[in-house]
PLY file of the C-alpha trace (Angstrom):
ply
format ascii 1.0
element vertex 217
property float x
property float y
property float z
element edge 216
property int vertex1
property int vertex2
end_header
-20.60 3.27 23.95
-17.24 4.36 22.54
-14.88 1.72 21.19
-11.59 1.77 23.15
-8.39 2.55 21.20
-6.46 -0.43 19.84
-3.88 -1.33 17.18
-6.53 -2.24 14.58
-8.55 0.34 12.63
-11.78 -0.32 10.77
-12.28 1.52 7.46
-15.49 1.80 5.47
-16.98 3.78 2.59
-14.19 2.40 0.41
-14.26 2.38 -3.38
-15.97 -0.94 -4.23
-14.77 -1.56 -7.80
-11.19 -2.44 -6.83
-10.11 -6.07 -6.72
-9.21 -7.49 -3.31
-5.46 -7.30 -4.10
-5.70 -3.73 -5.41
-7.58 -2.64 -2.31
-5.08 -4.25 0.07
-2.08 -2.78 -1.78
-3.70 0.65 -1.87
-4.46 0.61 1.86
-0.95 -0.61 2.67
0.53 2.22 0.61
-1.73 4.75 2.32
-1.24 3.65 5.94
2.32 2.25 6.12
3.65 5.79 6.66
2.20 5.70 10.20
3.96 2.58 11.46
4.58 -1.11 10.92
1.54 -2.91 9.49
0.96 -6.50 10.61
-1.96 -7.24 8.31
-4.53 -5.72 5.96
-7.85 -7.56 5.88
-10.26 -6.95 3.01
-13.08 -9.25 1.92
-15.12 -8.95 -1.28
-18.29 -10.61 -0.04
-21.51 -8.63 -0.55
-21.89 -8.04 3.20
-18.33 -6.76 3.70
-17.83 -4.89 0.42
-16.36 -1.41 0.85
-14.85 -2.29 4.23
-11.38 -3.26 5.47
-9.24 -3.56 8.58
-5.63 -2.39 8.94
-3.65 -3.94 11.79
-0.69 -2.03 13.27
1.78 -3.34 15.84
0.79 -0.66 18.34
-2.12 1.58 19.26
-0.15 4.83 18.82
0.33 4.15 15.10
-3.35 3.26 14.69
-4.41 6.44 16.49
-2.14 8.62 14.34
-3.49 6.98 11.17
-7.10 7.40 12.29
-6.70 11.10 13.11
-4.64 11.97 10.03
-6.52 10.01 7.36
-10.11 10.48 8.58
-12.10 11.64 5.54
-9.15 11.16 3.16
-10.42 10.90 -0.47
-9.44 7.32 -1.36
-10.34 7.06 -5.07
-12.51 10.16 -4.60
-14.52 8.63 -1.73
-13.88 10.03 1.78
-12.96 7.13 4.04
-14.55 6.68 7.46
-12.17 5.29 10.09
-12.75 4.00 13.61
-11.07 1.58 15.99
-11.97 -2.05 15.38
-14.49 -3.57 17.81
-12.59 -6.85 18.20
-8.94 -7.85 18.41
-7.47 -9.10 15.12
-6.04 -12.60 14.69
-2.61 -11.07 13.98
-2.50 -9.20 17.31
-3.90 -12.20 19.20
-1.05 -14.32 17.81
1.50 -11.74 18.97
-0.04 -11.78 22.47
-0.36 -15.56 22.53
-4.13 -15.42 22.99
-5.05 -16.60 19.48
-7.67 -19.35 19.16
-7.90 -20.64 15.58
-11.22 -20.90 13.76
-11.37 -24.58 12.71
-13.57 -23.87 9.68
-11.22 -21.14 8.47
-8.15 -23.35 9.09
-9.67 -26.17 7.02
-10.29 -23.73 4.16
-6.73 -22.34 4.42
-5.27 -25.86 4.36
-7.08 -26.58 1.10
-5.79 -23.36 -0.40
-2.24 -24.20 0.67
-2.30 -27.55 -1.14
-3.00 -25.74 -4.39
0.18 -23.64 -4.14
2.97 -24.69 -6.43
6.42 -23.82 -5.05
7.95 -24.14 -8.51
6.00 -21.15 -9.79
7.07 -19.00 -6.85
10.72 -19.90 -7.37
10.50 -19.01 -11.04
8.93 -15.62 -10.26
11.64 -14.86 -7.70
14.33 -15.75 -10.20
12.89 -13.46 -12.86
12.65 -10.59 -10.37
16.19 -11.01 -9.09
17.73 -11.03 -12.54
15.95 -7.95 -13.80
18.29 -5.54 -12.02
17.89 -1.79 -11.62
16.26 0.13 -14.42
16.50 3.73 -15.47
19.19 6.39 -15.78
22.72 5.49 -14.70
23.62 9.13 -14.00
21.60 11.51 -11.88
19.74 14.14 -13.87
19.61 17.77 -12.67
16.47 18.87 -10.78
13.42 19.31 -13.00
9.63 19.02 -12.76
9.47 15.29 -13.65
10.35 12.48 -11.25
11.51 9.02 -12.30
10.29 6.30 -9.90
11.82 2.81 -9.71
11.44 -0.24 -7.49
7.68 -0.56 -7.92
5.90 -3.93 -7.65
4.60 -5.12 -11.01
1.01 -4.91 -9.71
1.32 -1.15 -9.08
-1.36 0.94 -10.79
-1.31 4.62 -11.75
-4.20 5.17 -9.30
-2.08 3.88 -6.41
0.80 6.21 -7.30
-1.56 9.14 -7.86
-2.92 8.63 -4.35
0.62 8.91 -2.94
1.90 11.84 -4.99
-1.33 13.89 -5.10
-0.81 14.86 -1.45
2.08 17.12 -2.58
1.44 20.62 -4.05
1.86 21.02 -7.79
1.10 17.39 -8.69
-0.04 17.00 -12.33
-0.05 13.37 -13.44
1.44 9.86 -13.24
2.70 8.17 -16.38
3.39 4.43 -16.44
4.88 2.43 -19.30
3.26 -0.96 -19.98
6.38 -2.34 -21.67
8.49 -1.56 -18.59
6.76 -2.61 -15.37
8.27 -1.38 -12.13
8.87 2.22 -13.22
6.84 5.41 -13.59
7.17 9.12 -14.33
5.44 11.71 -12.14
4.96 15.29 -13.35
4.74 18.42 -11.19
4.29 22.12 -11.96
7.96 22.93 -11.23
11.23 21.46 -9.95
10.79 22.79 -6.40
7.50 20.95 -5.99
8.87 17.75 -7.50
11.84 17.99 -5.14
9.55 18.20 -2.10
7.70 15.09 -3.27
10.98 13.28 -3.91
12.17 13.93 -0.36
8.78 13.03 1.11
8.44 9.64 -0.62
12.06 8.56 -1.12
12.42 4.89 -0.03
8.67 4.71 0.73
7.67 1.05 1.02
4.84 0.19 -1.37
5.12 -3.35 0.04
7.60 -4.72 2.60
9.80 -5.93 -0.28
9.55 -2.85 -2.53
10.96 0.56 -1.60
10.60 3.35 -4.13
13.78 4.91 -5.53
13.03 8.39 -6.85
15.31 10.54 -9.01
14.76 13.42 -11.41
13.97 12.21 -14.93
16.34 12.83 -17.80
15.03 15.55 -20.09
0 1
1 2
2 3
3 4
4 5
5 6
6 7
7 8
8 9
9 10
10 11
11 12
12 13
13 14
14 15
15 16
16 17
17 18
18 19
19 20
20 21
21 22
22 23
23 24
24 25
25 26
26 27
27 28
28 29
29 30
30 31
31 32
32 33
33 34
34 35
35 36
36 37
37 38
38 39
39 40
40 41
41 42
42 43
43 44
44 45
45 46
46 47
47 48
48 49
49 50
50 51
51 52
52 53
53 54
54 55
55 56
56 57
57 58
58 59
59 60
60 61
61 62
62 63
63 64
64 65
65 66
66 67
67 68
68 69
69 70
70 71
71 72
72 73
73 74
74 75
75 76
76 77
77 78
78 79
79 80
80 81
81 82
82 83
83 84
84 85
85 86
86 87
87 88
88 89
89 90
90 91
91 92
92 93
93 94
94 95
95 96
96 97
97 98
98 99
99 100
100 101
101 102
102 103
103 104
104 105
105 106
106 107
107 108
108 109
109 110
110 111
111 112
112 113
113 114
114 115
115 116
116 117
117 118
118 119
119 120
120 121
121 122
122 123
123 124
124 125
125 126
126 127
127 128
128 129
129 130
130 131
131 132
132 133
133 134
134 135
135 136
136 137
137 138
138 139
139 140
140 141
141 142
142 143
143 144
144 145
145 146
146 147
147 148
148 149
149 150
150 151
151 152
152 153
153 154
154 155
155 156
156 157
157 158
158 159
159 160
160 161
161 162
162 163
163 164
164 165
165 166
166 167
167 168
168 169
169 170
170 171
171 172
172 173
173 174
174 175
175 176
176 177
177 178
178 179
179 180
180 181
181 182
182 183
183 184
184 185
185 186
186 187
187 188
188 189
189 190
190 191
191 192
192 193
193 194
194 195
195 196
196 197
197 198
198 199
199 200
200 201
201 202
202 203
203 204
204 205
205 206
206 207
207 208
208 209
209 210
210 211
211 212
212 213
213 214
214 215
215 216
């Protein structure tokens, strides 16, 4: 029996050596181009390893993502995508039909008590005072792109996954001493320009939009 279309897609055959956070960030980066994402669910238990769920606000976005990304090589493993069998908690909350799992709620309450607001405030302050990085003046078109506005947890694999879809892609270069930026090399300036237009202001996370310019030579 076929699973009816819905706003949540189920993905398996995922690369299993990523951490939970890396997997969620990678999936968000890969699927946010199709529409607004409500939630990305990934668990690292033995039973659910290599699987995840991506929840969109509407079925049309989920359908587009399923058709476009079916078999996409995510870390060199072709992903298998289908509609989820059950409605996600996020969609149930939007519809007003959500019934909380008491065991899960108890676990979440314990986790919440461990949070320390002071640490979050300090992190926000550091981020806000960093300011824009990179060239003040725009460089002329060339084969290397300069990418800013990246979350500190961004990896070169995540960026490679985004830029490798454009012809002429060569490599991603990140600088450990300067988190939040990267250089991306292409075969020529026309190919780098296409990638710049395609990913300009792309949201890696809801709070981080990429700013892409040509690198200074």
